[in-house]
C-alpha positions as a LaTeX table, in Angstrom:
\begin{tabular}{lrrr}
\hline
Residue & $x$ (\AA) & $y$ (\AA) & $z$ (\AA) \\
\hline
Unk1 & $-42.34$ & 7.90 & 5.25 \\
Unk2 & $-46.07$ & 8.32 & 5.65 \\
Unk3 & $-47.25$ & 7.55 & 9.44 \\
Unk4 & $-43.70$ & 7.51 & 11.03 \\
Unk5 & $-43.71$ & 9.16 & 14.33 \\
Unk6 & $-41.12$ & 11.00 & 15.31 \\
Unk7 & $-39.62$ & 8.30 & 17.73 \\
Unk8 & $-39.88$ & 5.33 & 14.72 \\
Unk9 & $-37.84$ & 7.99 & 12.68 \\
Unk10 & $-35.27$ & 7.97 & 15.05 \\
Unk11 & $-35.23$ & 4.53 & 16.14 \\
Unk12 & $-34.97$ & 3.83 & 11.93 \\
Unk13 & $-32.54$ & 6.20 & 11.92 \\
Unk14 & $-30.46$ & 5.06 & 14.76 \\
Unk15 & $-30.62$ & 1.58 & 13.17 \\
Unk16 & $-29.96$ & 2.40 & 9.82 \\
Unk17 & $-26.52$ & 4.50 & 11.04 \\
Unk18 & $-25.74$ & 1.70 & 13.45 \\
Unk19 & $-25.89$ & $-0.72$ & 10.40 \\
Unk20 & $-23.58$ & 1.31 & 7.97 \\
Unk21 & $-21.25$ & 2.01 & 10.91 \\
Unk22 & $-21.18$ & $-1.96$ & 11.20 \\
Unk23 & $-20.74$ & $-2.48$ & 7.80 \\
Unk24 & $-17.63$ & 0.39 & 7.42 \\
Unk25 & $-16.06$ & $-1.14$ & 10.18 \\
Unk26 & $-16.22$ & $-4.58$ & 8.84 \\
Unk27 & $-15.03$ & $-3.40$ & 5.47 \\
Unk28 & $-12.16$ & $-1.98$ & 6.65 \\
Unk29 & $-11.05$ & $-5.13$ & 8.93 \\
Unk30 & $-11.37$ & $-7.07$ & 5.72 \\
Unk31 & $-9.36$ & $-4.84$ & 3.66 \\
Unk32 & $-6.33$ & $-4.09$ & 6.33 \\
Unk33 & $-6.55$ & $-8.57$ & 6.65 \\
Unk34 & $-6.20$ & $-8.80$ & 3.26 \\
Unk35 & $-3.31$ & $-6.44$ & 2.74 \\
Unk36 & $-1.44$ & $-8.20$ & 5.92 \\
Unk37 & $-2.29$ & $-11.36$ & 3.98 \\
Unk38 & $-0.48$ & $-10.05$ & 0.38 \\
Unk39 & 2.10 & $-8.93$ & 2.12 \\
Unk40 & 3.53 & $-11.66$ & 4.19 \\
Unk41 & 2.83 & $-13.87$ & 1.26 \\
Unk42 & 4.68 & $-12.67$ & $-0.90$ \\
Unk43 & 7.74 & $-11.53$ & 1.63 \\
Unk44 & 7.87 & $-15.03$ & 2.20 \\
Unk45 & 9.03 & $-15.72$ & $-1.51$ \\
Unk46 & 11.53 & $-13.15$ & $-1.39$ \\
Unk47 & 15.10 & $-14.68$ & $-0.92$ \\
Unk48 & 18.55 & $-13.21$ & $-0.67$ \\
Unk49 & 18.98 & $-12.78$ & $-4.43$ \\
Unk50 & 15.77 & $-10.95$ & $-4.97$ \\
Unk51 & 16.92 & $-8.21$ & $-2.39$ \\
Unk52 & 20.21 & $-7.84$ & $-4.07$ \\
Unk53 & 18.34 & $-7.07$ & $-7.55$ \\
Unk54 & 15.89 & $-5.32$ & $-5.94$ \\
Unk55 & 18.80 & $-2.98$ & $-4.89$ \\
Unk56 & 20.34 & $-2.74$ & $-8.31$ \\
Unk57 & 16.98 & $-1.62$ & $-9.51$ \\
Unk58 & 16.58 & 0.82 & $-6.36$ \\
Unk59 & 20.48 & 2.46 & $-7.51$ \\
Unk60 & 19.67 & 2.45 & $-10.83$ \\
Unk61 & 15.40 & 4.29 & $-10.80$ \\
Unk62 & 15.66 & 5.56 & $-7.36$ \\
Unk63 & 18.63 & 7.43 & $-5.43$ \\
Unk64 & 18.17 & 10.48 & $-7.41$ \\
Unk65 & 14.87 & 11.19 & $-5.20$ \\
Unk66 & 14.61 & 8.71 & $-2.49$ \\
Unk67 & 18.74 & 8.81 & $-2.02$ \\
Unk68 & 21.31 & 5.93 & $-1.29$ \\
Unk69 & 19.88 & 5.24 & 2.12 \\
Unk70 & 16.30 & 5.58 & 0.73 \\
Unk71 & 15.69 & 7.79 & 3.71 \\
Unk72 & 14.53 & 10.80 & 1.31 \\
Unk73 & 16.08 & 13.66 & $-0.44$ \\
Unk74 & 13.13 & 14.86 & $-2.54$ \\
Unk75 & 11.28 & 12.02 & $-2.24$ \\
Unk76 & 9.70 & 9.76 & 0.65 \\
Unk77 & 11.91 & 8.17 & 3.22 \\
Unk78 & 11.21 & 4.21 & 1.88 \\
Unk79 & 11.80 & 2.54 & 5.55 \\
Unk80 & 9.33 & 0.73 & 7.09 \\
Unk81 & 6.72 & 0.99 & 4.63 \\
Unk82 & 3.51 & 0.34 & 6.31 \\
Unk83 & 1.27 & $-0.17$ & 2.62 \\
Unk84 & 0.67 & $-3.39$ & 1.61 \\
Unk85 & 2.52 & $-4.73$ & $-1.44$ \\
Unk86 & $-0.10$ & $-3.98$ & $-3.93$ \\
Unk87 & $-0.76$ & $-0.70$ & $-3.19$ \\
Unk88 & 3.19 & $-0.11$ & $-3.29$ \\
Unk89 & 3.49 & $-1.75$ & $-7.04$ \\
Unk90 & 0.90 & 0.40 & $-7.79$ \\
Unk91 & 3.05 & 3.36 & $-6.75$ \\
Unk92 & 5.99 & 2.06 & $-8.48$ \\
Unk93 & 4.40 & 1.14 & $-11.76$ \\
Unk94 & 1.89 & 4.24 & $-11.89$ \\
Unk95 & 3.82 & 6.94 & $-10.17$ \\
Unk96 & 1.95 & 9.73 & $-8.18$ \\
Unk97 & 1.00 & 12.62 & $-10.24$ \\
Unk98 & 3.16 & 15.70 & $-9.71$ \\
Unk99 & 5.66 & 13.51 & $-7.42$ \\
Unk100 & 6.84 & 10.55 & $-8.70$ \\
Unk101 & 7.04 & 9.10 & $-12.24$ \\
Unk102 & 5.83 & 5.92 & $-13.39$ \\
Unk103 & 7.94 & 2.99 & $-13.88$ \\
Unk104 & 5.78 & 0.68 & $-15.29$ \\
Unk105 & 7.29 & 0.78 & $-19.01$ \\
Unk106 & 10.87 & 0.68 & $-17.24$ \\
Unk107 & 10.49 & $-2.35$ & $-15.20$ \\
Unk108 & 9.05 & $-5.81$ & $-15.71$ \\
Unk109 & 6.80 & $-7.78$ & $-13.28$ \\
Unk110 & 10.27 & $-9.53$ & $-11.83$ \\
Unk111 & 12.06 & $-6.13$ & $-11.33$ \\
Unk112 & 9.00 & $-4.69$ & $-9.49$ \\
Unk113 & 9.20 & $-7.87$ & $-7.40$ \\
Unk114 & 12.29 & $-7.59$ & $-6.07$ \\
Unk115 & 11.79 & $-3.83$ & $-5.62$ \\
Unk116 & 9.29 & $-4.76$ & $-3.25$ \\
Unk117 & 11.51 & $-7.39$ & $-1.53$ \\
Unk118 & 14.37 & $-5.03$ & $-1.50$ \\
Unk119 & 12.16 & $-2.07$ & 0.15 \\
Unk120 & 10.86 & $-4.54$ & 2.88 \\
Unk121 & 14.08 & $-4.92$ & 4.12 \\
Unk122 & 14.65 & $-1.19$ & 4.96 \\
Unk123 & 14.21 & $-0.69$ & 8.79 \\
Unk124 & 14.79 & 2.00 & 11.04 \\
\hline
\end{tabular}
């Protein structure tokens, strides 16, 4: 940095900040596109039988906290979920410390997929 004038240092800082901002915005857009795409692809593969199975799993494991209508008693309202399927899968299998137990050992991959399919049908 020896020999940089104050004006050159200011321009350099501006350029670096602008590049950093562009990279952050670009990354956020990419993540949003990937999440949207993964949700769409999985949702297309859900049929009526999968939704019925998802409801059965929901009643067995989730109603205690989320209620039969999934509007949340102790747990969150599960209507109109905005998170992508990967995030929802992670929450179901890994839980939320101090808030929700992990169901990764109780549910297999097909169960988790069915449960997510059912949750995607819940609209306000």
